[in-house]
N, CA, C and O of each residue as an XYZ file, in Angstrom:
864
protein
N     102.462     75.219     77.343
C     102.296     76.407     76.519
C     103.045     77.585     77.136
O     103.155     77.687     78.358
N     103.551     78.460     76.300
C     104.288     79.620     76.776
C     103.333     80.714     77.224
O     102.163     80.743     76.843
N     103.868     81.622     78.052
C     103.109     82.806     78.493
C     102.591     83.573     77.277
O     101.425     83.964     77.228
N     103.479     83.784     76.289
C     103.111     84.576     75.120
C     101.987     83.916     74.328
O     101.080     84.592     73.843
N     102.054     82.581     74.198
C     101.020     81.861     73.458
C      99.684     81.971     74.170
O      98.661     82.219     73.531
N      99.679     81.789     75.488
C      98.446     81.874     76.248
C      97.877     83.299     76.225
O      96.665     83.488     76.122
N      98.763     84.298     76.323
C      98.313     85.686     76.284
C      97.668     86.003     74.935
O      96.648     86.690     74.874
N      98.265     85.503     73.862
C      97.698     85.733     72.527
C      96.329     85.066     72.404
O      95.418     85.616     71.785
N      96.189     83.884     72.992
C      94.914     83.176     72.951
C      93.840     83.948     73.725
O      92.684     84.013     73.305
N      94.238     84.530     74.856
C      93.310     85.367     75.622
C      92.830     86.548     74.782
O      91.634     86.834     74.711
N      93.790     87.231     74.146
C      93.437     88.421     73.368
C      92.490     88.066     72.229
O      91.572     88.828     71.925
N      92.707     86.917     71.596
C      91.826     86.481     70.513
C      90.400     86.303     70.990
O      89.455     86.454     70.216
N      90.243     85.982     72.265
C      88.911     85.711     72.818
C      88.322     86.929     73.539
O      87.257     86.840     74.151
N      89.015     88.051     73.462
C      88.480     89.269     74.057
C      88.847     89.471     75.507
O      88.150     90.196     76.217
N      89.928     88.849     75.977
C      90.453     89.073     77.308
C      91.806     89.774     77.181
O      92.357     89.894     76.087
N      92.331     90.236     78.322
C      93.685     90.791     78.322
C      93.809     92.146     77.684
O      94.870     92.479     77.156
N      92.743     92.955     77.714
C      92.852     94.325     77.221
C      93.711     95.171     78.146
O      94.218     94.677     79.153
N      93.873     96.416     77.813
C      94.700     97.305     78.617
C      93.852     98.457     79.150
O      93.225     99.180     78.375
N      93.832     98.628     80.477
C      93.091     99.732     81.092
C      93.810    101.054     80.892
O      93.178    102.079     80.636
N      95.123    101.030     81.008
C      95.910    102.247     80.913
C      95.930    103.007     82.234
O      95.184    102.698     83.164
N      96.789    103.993     82.289
C      96.947    104.784     83.511
C      96.096    106.047     83.429
O      95.710    106.486     82.346
N      95.814    106.617     84.590
C      95.053    107.848     84.655
C      95.953    109.040     84.942
O      97.150    109.020     84.654
N      95.355    110.075     85.513
C      96.084    111.319     85.767
C      96.456    111.517     87.225
O      97.243    112.409     87.542
N      95.898    110.691     88.134
C      96.111    110.917     89.565
C      96.433    109.585     90.243
O      95.533    108.922     90.759
N      97.704    109.190     90.246
C      98.058    107.910     90.858
C      98.348    108.020     92.351
O      98.666    109.091     92.868
N      98.229    106.896     93.016
C      98.724    106.717     94.376
C      99.514    105.416     94.382
O      99.292    104.538     93.548
N     100.436    105.301     95.329
C     101.244    104.088     95.450
C     100.803    103.318     96.682
O     100.796    103.854     97.790
N     100.439    102.066     96.487
C     100.020    101.184     97.572
C     101.029    100.061     97.714
O     101.267     99.309     96.769
N     101.626     99.943     98.900
C     102.603     98.894     99.192
C     101.948     97.920    100.168
O     101.710     98.256    101.328
N     101.664     96.734     99.694
C     100.869     95.775    100.442
C     101.747     94.822    101.253
O     102.528     94.055    100.690
N     101.616     94.877    102.552
C     102.106     93.840    103.466
C     103.602     93.526    103.361
O     104.009     92.380    103.555
N     104.406     94.521    103.060
C     105.853     94.304    103.170
C     106.264     94.479    104.633
O     107.109     95.307    104.970
N     105.641     93.677    105.481
C     106.017     93.624    106.890
C     106.982     92.463    107.088
O     107.143     91.610    106.215
N     107.614     92.450    108.241
C     108.632     91.426    108.488
C     108.040     90.020    108.503
O     108.744     89.045    108.244
N     106.749     89.917    108.805
C     106.110     88.611    108.770
C     106.110     87.978    107.399
O     106.006     86.758    107.271
N     106.227     88.816    106.353
C     106.229     88.315    104.981
C     107.589     88.460    104.303
O     107.866     87.748    103.338
N     108.433     89.354    104.778
C     109.730     89.565    104.121
C     110.887     88.904    104.852
O     112.009     88.889    104.346
N     110.631     88.355    106.038
C     111.663     87.648    106.799
C     111.490     86.148    106.577
O     110.478     85.584    106.992
N     112.450     85.492    105.934
C     112.320     84.057    105.674
C     112.175     83.222    106.946
O     111.732     82.075    106.880
N     112.542     83.779    108.104
C     112.389     83.041    109.357
C     110.931     82.942    109.800
O     110.588     82.082    110.610
N     110.075     83.812    109.276
C     108.654     83.775    109.605
C     107.987     82.619    108.863
O     108.352     82.329    107.724
N     107.009     81.949    109.497
C     106.303     80.881    108.780
C     105.552     81.389    107.549
O     105.244     80.612    106.645
N     105.262     82.676    107.512
C     104.583     83.278    106.356
C     105.563     83.916    105.378
O     105.156     84.383    104.314
N     106.849     83.942    105.726
C     107.806     84.769    105.011
C     108.591     84.074    103.924
O     108.580     82.850    103.796
N     109.268     84.889    103.147
C     110.209     84.439    102.123
C     111.106     85.622    101.786
O     110.879     86.729    102.275
N     112.112     85.404    100.965
C     113.048     86.469    100.610
C     112.422     87.378     99.559
O     112.283     87.001     98.396
N     112.051     88.567     99.984
C     111.422     89.551     99.095
C     112.394     90.681     98.741
O     111.963     91.766     98.349
N     113.687     90.437     98.877
C     114.677     91.513     98.737
C     114.572     92.235     97.401
O     114.597     93.465     97.360
N     114.457     91.491     96.318
C     114.413     92.126     95.002
C     113.165     92.995     94.857
O     113.231     94.097     94.313
N     112.033     92.499     95.344
C     110.794     93.271     95.240
C     110.836     94.500     96.137
O     110.326     95.555     95.758
N     111.430     94.382     97.311
C     111.572     95.543     98.202
C     112.451     96.601     97.547
O     112.143     97.791     97.609
N     113.538     96.173     96.923
C     114.432     97.114     96.249
C     113.708     97.840     95.117
O     113.861     99.051     94.958
N     112.916     97.100     94.327
C     112.146     97.733     93.249
C     111.110     98.699     93.821
O     110.881     99.771     93.261
N     110.489     98.323     94.928
C     109.506     99.190     95.570
C     110.141    100.485     96.047
O     109.522    101.545     95.958
N     111.360    100.417     96.547
C     112.036    101.634     96.991
C     112.261    102.614     95.852
O     112.235    103.826     96.068
N     112.478    102.118     94.655
C     112.603    103.027     93.518
C     111.275    103.733     93.254
O     111.251    104.922     92.934
N     110.182    103.003     93.388
C     108.862    103.619     93.251
C     108.617    104.639     94.361
O     108.116    105.736     94.113
N     108.975    104.262     95.582
C     108.756    105.161     96.718
C     109.518    106.463     96.548
O     108.984    107.532     96.843
N     110.746    106.392     96.081
C     111.554    107.600     95.927
C     110.901    108.580     94.956
O     110.850    109.782     95.216
N     110.402    108.057     93.836
C     109.773    108.931     92.845
C     108.414    109.412     93.339
O     108.068    110.579     93.156
N     107.645    108.530     93.959
C     106.335    108.925     94.482
C     106.469    110.026     95.522
O     105.690    110.980     95.516
N     107.448    109.907     96.415
C     107.669    110.956     97.419
C     108.100    112.261     96.759
O     107.651    113.340     97.146
N     108.967    112.155     95.770
C     109.437    113.359     95.083
C     108.294    114.076     94.376
O     108.322    115.298     94.225
N     107.291    113.321     93.943
C     106.134    113.895     93.253
C     105.028    114.293     94.230
O     104.025    114.876     93.821
N     105.200    113.987     95.507
C     104.192    114.329     96.501
C     102.926    113.498     96.405
O     101.853    113.946     96.809
N     103.046    112.288     95.872
C     101.875    111.437     95.702
C     101.477    110.768     97.017
O     102.284    110.640     97.937
N     100.231    110.350     97.082
C      99.777    109.569     98.225
C     100.512    108.234     98.235
O     100.569    107.538     97.221
N     101.072    107.886     99.383
C     101.751    106.609     99.571
C     101.099    105.920    100.762
O     101.027    106.477    101.857
N     100.627    104.704    100.532
C      99.940    103.956    101.573
C     100.611    102.604    101.744
O     100.865    101.898    100.767
N     100.894    102.251    102.979
C     101.393    100.917    103.321
C     100.289    100.164    104.048
O      99.458    100.769    104.726
N     100.282     98.848    103.905
C      99.395     98.039    104.729
C     100.199     97.001    105.500
O     101.276     96.581    105.078
N      99.649     96.602    106.631
C     100.178     95.479    107.389
C      98.996     94.728    107.981
O      97.948     95.317    108.246
N      99.166     93.441    108.187
C      98.151     92.620    108.835
C      98.535     92.469    110.299
O      99.659     92.073    110.608
N      97.607     92.783    111.207
C      97.898     92.687    112.642
C      96.623     92.382    113.403
O      95.559     92.922    113.102
N      96.744     91.505    114.400
C      95.593     91.081    115.194
C      95.871     91.218    116.683
O      96.955     90.874    117.154
N      94.894     91.720    117.415
C      94.914     91.615    118.872
C      94.553     90.189    119.282
O      95.150     89.618    120.195
N      93.573     89.634    118.593
C      93.079     88.288    118.874
C      92.862     87.574    117.544
O      91.776     87.665    116.970
N      93.873     86.867    117.044
C      93.753     86.258    115.713
C      92.570     85.317    115.564
O      91.920     85.314    114.519
N      92.273     84.521    116.578
C      91.166     83.569    116.487
C      89.836     84.274    116.235
O      88.982     83.770    115.506
N      89.674     85.441    116.845
C      88.425     86.172    116.690
C      88.438     87.052    115.455
O      87.460     87.068    114.706
N      89.512     87.781    115.222
C      89.543     88.795    114.163
C      89.780     88.219    112.772
O      89.356     88.813    111.781
N      90.446     87.081    112.682
C      90.730     86.499    111.368
C      89.643     85.537    110.906
O      89.705     85.026    109.788
N      88.647     85.284    111.755
C      87.509     84.476    111.346
C      87.897     83.123    110.776
O      88.786     82.445    111.291
N      87.218     82.746    109.709
C      87.483     81.457    109.076
C      88.833     81.408    108.375
O      89.382     80.333    108.137
N      89.367     82.593    108.045
C      90.634     82.622    107.289
C      91.755     81.938    108.055
O      92.620     81.304    107.451
N      91.749     82.061    109.380
C      92.834     81.472    110.156
C      92.768     79.949    110.154
O      93.760     79.280    110.445
N      91.601     79.404    109.828
C      91.521     77.954    109.676
C      92.278     77.496    108.431
O      92.855     76.410    108.396
N      92.261     78.346    107.422
C      92.984     78.025    106.185
C      94.473     78.312    106.345
O      95.311     77.582    105.816
N      94.801     79.388    107.083
C      96.202     79.783    107.262
C      96.475     79.934    108.762
O      96.497     81.055    109.271
N      96.682     78.829    109.472
C      96.946     78.924    110.911
C      98.155     79.781    111.258
O      98.254     80.292    112.373
N      99.086     79.942    110.298
C     100.284     80.740    110.545
C      99.978     82.213    110.764
O     100.850     82.958    111.212
N      98.747     82.657    110.455
C      98.369     84.044    110.749
C      98.492     84.362    112.231
O      98.547     85.529    112.618
N      98.535     83.345    113.044
C      98.677     83.497    114.488
C      99.885     84.350    114.862
O      99.869     85.020    115.895
N     100.939     84.334    114.030
C     102.161     85.068    114.382
C     102.009     86.573    114.188
O     102.844     87.340    114.666
N     100.959     87.008    113.496
C     100.797     88.426    113.179
C     100.013     89.136    114.277
O      98.954     89.712    114.028
N     100.539     89.086    115.469
C      99.900     89.708    116.627
C     100.438     91.123    116.845
O     101.623     91.388    116.645
N      99.551     92.020    117.258
C      99.967     93.370    117.613
C     101.070     93.289    118.658
O     100.948     92.563    119.644
N     102.149     94.037    118.439
C     103.290     94.012    119.344
C     104.400     93.097    118.883
O     105.529     93.196    119.364
N     104.092     92.200    117.949
C     105.113     91.320    117.396
C     105.928     92.056    116.348
O     105.398     92.903    115.629
N     107.202     91.741    116.257
C     108.037     92.318    115.212
C     107.573     91.947    113.822
O     107.894     92.636    112.854
N     106.828     90.877    113.712
C     106.375     90.427    112.396
C     105.332     91.351    111.772
O     105.120     91.291    110.560
N     104.681     92.194    112.548
C     103.690     93.114    111.964
C     104.321     94.462    111.610
O     103.664     95.313    111.010
N     105.573     94.658    111.971
C     106.266     95.912    111.650
C     106.695     95.918    110.193
O     107.103     94.889    109.654
N     106.601     97.078    109.557
C     107.039     97.188    108.170
C     108.539     96.949    108.065
O     109.306     97.296    108.964
N     108.935     96.355    106.963
C     110.353     96.072    106.714
C     111.155     97.367    106.812
O     110.825     98.367    106.175
N     112.203     97.330    107.610
C     113.001     98.539    107.871
C     113.758     99.014    106.639
O     114.257    100.139    106.629
N     113.857     98.201    105.614
C     114.552     98.609    104.387
C     113.713     99.548    103.523
O     114.250    100.201    102.628
N     112.429     99.624    103.769
C     111.551    100.459    102.945
C     111.847    101.941    103.138
O     112.096    102.385    104.259
N     111.821    102.695    102.069
C     112.074    104.138    102.106
C     110.767    104.864    102.459
O     110.036    105.321    101.580
N     110.500    104.957    103.734
C     109.258    105.598    104.176
C     109.482    107.082    104.422
O     110.609    107.532    104.630
N     108.369    107.846    104.394
C     108.430    109.287    104.635
C     107.353    109.659    105.654
O     106.425    108.893    105.912
N     107.502    110.839    106.218
C     106.636    111.260    107.323
C     105.161    111.294    106.938
O     104.308    111.014    107.780
N     104.841    111.625    105.701
C     103.447    111.755    105.307
C     102.773    110.471    104.878
O     101.588    110.479    104.542
N     103.499    109.370    104.881
C     102.919    108.108    104.433
C     101.856    107.609    105.412
O     101.932    107.859    106.615
N     100.884    106.913    104.880
C      99.802    106.335    105.684
C     100.051    104.837    105.853
O     100.478    104.162    104.916
N      99.784    104.329    107.043
C      99.852    102.892    107.301
C      98.464    102.418    107.708
O      97.914    102.880    108.708
N      97.902    101.503    106.941
C      96.605    100.918    107.242
C      96.786     99.508    107.791
O      97.550     98.715    107.242
N      96.087     99.203    108.866
C      96.095     97.852    109.428
C      94.877     97.111    108.900
O      93.754     97.607    108.993
N      95.095     95.936    108.353
C      93.989     95.151    107.826
C      93.954     93.774    108.478
O      94.917     93.343    109.113
N      92.824     93.095    108.307
C      92.615     91.790    108.922
C      92.500     90.671    107.898
O      92.673     89.496    108.220
N      92.209     91.050    106.670
C      91.995     90.062    105.609
C      92.857     90.405    104.399
O      93.715     91.285    104.470
N      92.626     89.709    103.294
C      93.536     89.806    102.154
C      93.498     91.171    101.473
O      94.540     91.806    101.307
N      92.326     91.625    101.081
C      92.233     92.870    100.330
C      92.561     94.078    101.197
O      92.145     94.162    102.352
N      93.307     95.002    100.627
C      93.612     96.254    101.332
C      92.387     97.138    101.463
O      92.421     98.118    102.208
N      91.311     96.826    100.769
C      90.070     97.595    100.861
C      89.144     97.073    101.952
O      88.380     97.841    102.536
N      89.206     95.777    102.231
C      88.220     95.164    103.107
C      88.424     95.588    104.563
O      89.451     95.294    105.175
N      87.418     96.287    105.102
C      87.462     96.677    106.507
C      88.443     97.786    106.825
O      88.794     97.978    107.990
N      88.900     98.530    105.812
C      89.831     99.638    106.018
C      89.233    100.916    105.435
O      88.159    100.887    104.834
N      89.917    102.017    105.612
C      89.474    103.284    105.041
C      90.113    103.608    103.707
O      90.137    104.770    103.302
N      90.635    102.602    103.015
C      91.390    102.874    101.791
C      90.540    103.536    100.715
O      90.984    104.506    100.101
N      89.344    103.046    100.473
C      88.527    103.627     99.416
C      88.266    105.108     99.682
O      88.419    105.932     98.780
N      87.879    105.453    100.894
C      87.599    106.847    101.245
C      88.849    107.698    101.082
O      88.783    108.805    100.547
N      89.976    107.195    101.536
C      91.238    107.926    101.439
C      91.561    108.255     99.983
O      91.942    109.381     99.662
N      91.405    107.262     99.104
C      91.717    107.476     97.686
C      90.746    108.457     97.039
O      91.153    109.306     96.246
N      89.483    108.344     97.371
C      88.498    109.246     96.771
C      88.702    110.679     97.257
O      88.519    111.621     96.487
N      89.075    110.854     98.513
C      89.353    112.197     99.032
C      90.496    112.853     98.278
O      90.509    114.071     98.099
N      91.454    112.052     97.835
C      92.593    112.580     97.084
C      92.333    112.653     95.581
O      93.186    113.138     94.838
N      91.179    112.185     95.117
C      90.880    112.201     93.700
C      91.684    111.203     92.892
O      91.885    111.391     91.692
N      92.143    110.151     93.532
C      92.993    109.148     92.876
C      92.183    108.351     91.861
O      91.052    107.950     92.135
N      92.770    108.123     90.687
C      92.124    107.271     89.688
C      92.962    106.052     89.326
O      92.462    105.125     88.688
N      94.229    106.043     89.725
C      95.156    104.968     89.357
C      95.874    104.483     90.610
O      96.439    105.285     91.354
N      95.855    103.184     90.844
C      96.492    102.618     92.020
C      97.675    101.762     91.596
O      97.505    100.676     91.042
N      98.878    102.267     91.862
C     100.102    101.526     91.583
C     100.341    100.580     92.747
O     100.391    101.011     93.899
N     100.489     99.292     92.453
C     100.496     98.278     93.503
C     101.823     97.543     93.542
O     102.289     96.992     92.545
N     102.421     97.554     94.740
C     103.612     96.770     95.044
C     103.290     95.920     96.268
O     102.254     96.113     96.903
N     104.177     94.977     96.602
C     103.994     94.242     97.835
C     103.813     92.753     97.641
O     104.229     92.184     96.632
N     103.179     92.125     98.635
C     103.036     90.678     98.620
C     101.741     90.263     99.346
O     101.156     91.049    100.091
N     101.314     89.027     99.115
C     101.840     88.128     98.118
C     101.019     88.283     96.839
O      99.839     88.635     96.874
N     101.671     88.013     95.719
C     101.015     88.185     94.429
C      99.725     87.381     94.343
O      98.715     87.859     93.827
N      99.771     86.160     94.853
C      98.631     85.259     94.744
C      97.579     85.489     95.812
O      96.483     84.937     95.724
N      97.895     86.302     96.832
C      96.976     86.504     97.936
C      96.497     87.932     98.035
O      95.531     88.318     97.377
N      97.172     88.718     98.858
C      96.700     90.069     99.162
C      96.822     91.017     97.974
O      96.004     91.927     97.832
N      97.819     90.826     97.124
C      97.927     91.664     95.924
C      96.753     91.390     94.993
O      96.071     92.312     94.546
N      96.530     90.127     94.711
C      95.427     89.774     93.803
C      94.079     90.243     94.358
O      93.276     90.825     93.629
N      93.833     89.993     95.634
C      92.552     90.390     96.233
C      92.351     91.896     96.144
O      91.240     92.363     95.892
N      93.415     92.651     96.347
C      93.337     94.109     96.284
C      93.082     94.583     94.860
O      92.309     95.516     94.643
N      93.725     93.948     93.896
C      93.514     94.308     92.490
C      92.050     94.108     92.107
O      91.445     94.978     91.480
N      91.489     92.976     92.480
C      90.092     92.699     92.137
C      89.170     93.744     92.759
O      88.267     94.248     92.092
N      89.391     94.070     94.029
C      88.561     95.096     94.665
C      88.779     96.469     94.034
O      87.830     97.234     93.861
N      90.027     96.778     93.690
C      90.319     98.096     93.114
C      89.523     98.328     91.839
O      88.910     99.383     91.673
N      89.528     97.360     90.944
C      88.813     97.551     89.678
C      87.309     97.595     89.923
O      86.587     98.289     89.208
N      86.830     96.864     90.923
C      85.400     96.886     91.227
C      84.974     98.225     91.826
O      83.826     98.639     91.661
N      85.885     98.901     92.516
C      85.605    100.226     93.061
C      85.848    101.340     92.050
O      85.572    102.504     92.339
N      86.355    101.004     90.879
C      86.522    102.006     89.832
C      87.900    102.647     89.776
O      88.069    103.688     89.140
N      88.891    102.040     90.434
C      90.269    102.512     90.334
C      91.016    101.652     89.310
O      90.710    100.472     89.136
N      91.998    102.258     88.638
C      92.796    101.512     87.659
C      93.939    100.808     88.403
O      94.873    101.481     88.841
N      93.898     99.483     88.559
C      94.975     98.800     89.272
C      96.147     98.482     88.342
O      95.996     97.800     87.328
N      97.310     98.995     88.718
C      98.532     98.750     87.954
C      99.506     97.999     88.860
O     100.026     98.564     89.822
N      99.748     96.737     88.555
C     100.688     95.934     89.324
C     102.078     96.111     88.723
O     102.284     95.886     87.531
N     103.020     96.513     89.559
C     104.394     96.719     89.084
C     105.127     95.394     89.194
O     105.402     94.913     90.293
N     105.439     94.813     88.056
C     105.899     93.425     87.991
C     107.062     93.118     88.937
O     107.022     92.137     89.679
N     108.088     93.955     88.907
C     109.284     93.664     89.712
C     109.104     93.986     91.193
O     109.942     93.616     92.015
N     108.010     94.677     91.537
C     107.815     95.148     92.911
C     106.828     94.304     93.704
O     106.439     94.682     94.809
N     106.420     93.166     93.155
C     105.554     92.246     93.890
C     106.247     90.898     93.999
O     107.086     90.545     93.170
N     105.884     90.152     95.034
C     106.532     88.865     95.248
C     105.614     87.880     95.937
O     104.549     88.232     96.445
N     106.058     86.633     95.939
C     105.271     85.546     96.519
C     106.231     84.481     97.029
O     107.354     84.364     96.541
N     105.786     83.709     98.010
C     106.617     82.625     98.515
C     106.695     81.469     97.524
O     107.548     80.590     97.653
N     105.802     81.473     96.532
C     105.775     80.443     95.494
C     105.949     81.089     94.135
O     105.124     81.911     93.737
N     106.995     80.741     93.418
C     107.218     81.299     92.084
C     106.116     80.872     91.125
O     105.707     81.645     90.260
N     105.633     79.638     91.278
C     104.548     79.163     90.421
C     103.287     80.000     90.634
O     102.651     80.432     89.673
N     102.930     80.225     91.903
C     101.751     81.034     92.203
C     101.945     82.475     91.741
O     101.010     83.107     91.248
N     103.149     82.984     91.900
C     103.479     84.351     91.475
C     103.219     84.539     89.988
O     102.510     85.462     89.589
N     103.792     83.665     89.171
C     103.668     83.797     87.731
C     102.227     83.574     87.267
O     101.726     84.298     86.407
N     101.569     82.569     87.841
C     100.199     82.275     87.435
C      99.269     83.442     87.744
O      98.388     83.764     86.947
N      99.462     84.069     88.888
C      98.567     85.162     89.265
C      98.874     86.446     88.517
O      97.958     87.214     88.222
N     100.132     86.701     88.203
C     100.426     87.841     87.333
C      99.742     87.660     85.982
O      99.178     88.605     85.428
N      99.797     86.438     85.459
C      99.144     86.169     84.172
C      97.644     86.393     84.279
O      97.039     87.002     83.397
N      97.041     85.901     85.360
C      95.594     85.995     85.498
C      95.137     87.433     85.754
O      94.101     87.857     85.243
N      95.911     88.181     86.546
C      95.594     89.592     86.756
C      95.630     90.346     85.425
O      94.716     91.107     85.107
N      96.688     90.126     84.659
C      96.823     90.791     83.365
C      95.684     90.408     82.424
O      95.244     91.217     81.608
N      95.217     89.182     82.544
C      94.166     88.717     81.656
C      92.791     89.264     81.988
O      91.952     89.412     81.099
N      92.543     89.577     83.296
C      91.161     89.853     83.682
C      90.920     91.055     84.592
O      89.809     91.584     84.604
N      91.914     91.503     85.350
C      91.581     92.448     86.413
C      92.383     93.747     86.435
O      91.877     94.758     86.921
N      93.597     93.755     85.934
C      94.428     94.952     85.997
C      95.542     94.873     84.976
O      95.657     93.890     84.243
N      96.361     95.908     84.930
C      97.523     95.915     84.046
C      98.765     95.552     84.849
O      98.971     96.060     85.951
N      99.579     94.681     84.300
C     100.863     94.325     84.903
C     101.949     94.979     84.058
O     102.162     94.604     82.905
N     102.633     95.961     84.644
C     103.605     96.756     83.891
C     104.995     96.622     84.484
O     105.139     96.435     85.692
N     106.027     96.718     83.640
C     107.394     96.676     84.149
C     107.736     97.952     84.924
O     107.168     99.017     84.684
N     108.663     97.817     85.842
C     109.055     98.922     86.707
C     109.463    100.154     85.919
O     109.021    101.258     86.236
N     110.285     99.994     84.910
C     110.795    101.148     84.175
C     109.667    101.915     83.490
O     109.720    103.142     83.404
N     108.662    101.217     83.009
C     107.527    101.888     82.371
C     106.739    102.700     83.403
O     106.294    103.812     83.116
N     106.569    102.143     84.593
C     105.841    102.857     85.637
C     106.629    104.079     86.109
O     106.047    105.136     86.351
N     107.931    103.941     86.239
C     108.759    105.081     86.640
C     108.689    106.192     85.603
O     108.629    107.371     85.950
N     108.696    105.812     84.335
C     108.588    106.817     83.276
C     107.237    107.523     83.339
O     107.160    108.732     83.120
N     106.181    106.784     83.634
C     104.853    107.384     83.806
C     104.860    108.376     84.967
O     104.325    109.477     84.842
N     105.452    107.999     86.077
C     105.478    108.880     87.246
C     106.225    110.177     86.964
O     105.902    111.220     87.532
N     107.207    110.110     86.101
C     107.962    111.327     85.764
C     107.095    112.330     85.005
O     107.446    113.507     84.923
N     105.965    111.879     84.449
C     105.071    112.791     83.729
C     104.049    113.444     84.656
O     103.320    114.343     84.237
N     103.991    113.002     85.905
C     102.984    113.499     86.849
C     103.510    114.756     87.531
O     104.615    114.763     88.073
N     102.717    115.808     87.499
C     103.105    117.058     88.161
C     103.158    116.842     89.667
O     102.379    116.066     90.221
N     104.081    117.535     90.322
C     104.209    117.391     91.770
C     102.979    117.913     92.477
O     102.479    119.000     92.189
N     102.494    117.084     93.439
C     101.376    117.507     94.279
C     101.858    118.547     95.289
O     102.921    118.387     95.889
N     101.095    119.588     95.472
C     101.487    120.645     96.385
C     100.915    120.462     97.787
O     101.322    121.156     98.719
N      99.977    119.532     97.942
C      99.372    119.310     99.258
C      99.520    117.865     99.667
O      98.598    117.071     99.478
N     100.681    117.501    100.234
C     100.908    116.119    100.609
C      99.911    115.644    101.638
O      99.321    116.443    102.365
N      99.723    114.316    101.697
C      98.776    113.720    102.633
C      99.196    113.989    104.076
O      98.514    113.561    105.008
């Protein structure tokens, strides 16, 4: 069955509605560290196209003075800090503090006011200060880029909607080491947890946002 046919079937059954965007967005870039964007890493793959799309978002977000948050996964002691998850993904072992694999991809257009959150698990909310940070800024819409679509992006989207933020996944700005997992999870997110929007639509939305005068 085609994507369009399945999406229509969802809508007929009352799934796949549209949350829409709010008035106060923030941009969250999930785990575009070298451990995930360097194909030489056991966790990595070529994320060049998604990184390039993310940079377009970053440029506009910075110009508008919006909150920009990056995440990376890093462990002092992976066996202890990653709990049972490392049994499922032994390759998490490479994401040690001090390793180049936990550093953000140098191609990203970062700015001085950006925040970097270190996390231990999939969701950018779990065990971090992300929720508090967003509420302090009055954020209602979370624009999401990064990787992987089937893992940390999806987990973050589910938590975002449960915390009351509008999760907007930017289609061209997310990636996965598996194209099958990527497409399936974009479909499932759109069907149940958040809106999946094309890059150009999100950029047009950002152009309507007044510039913030008090950067983070």
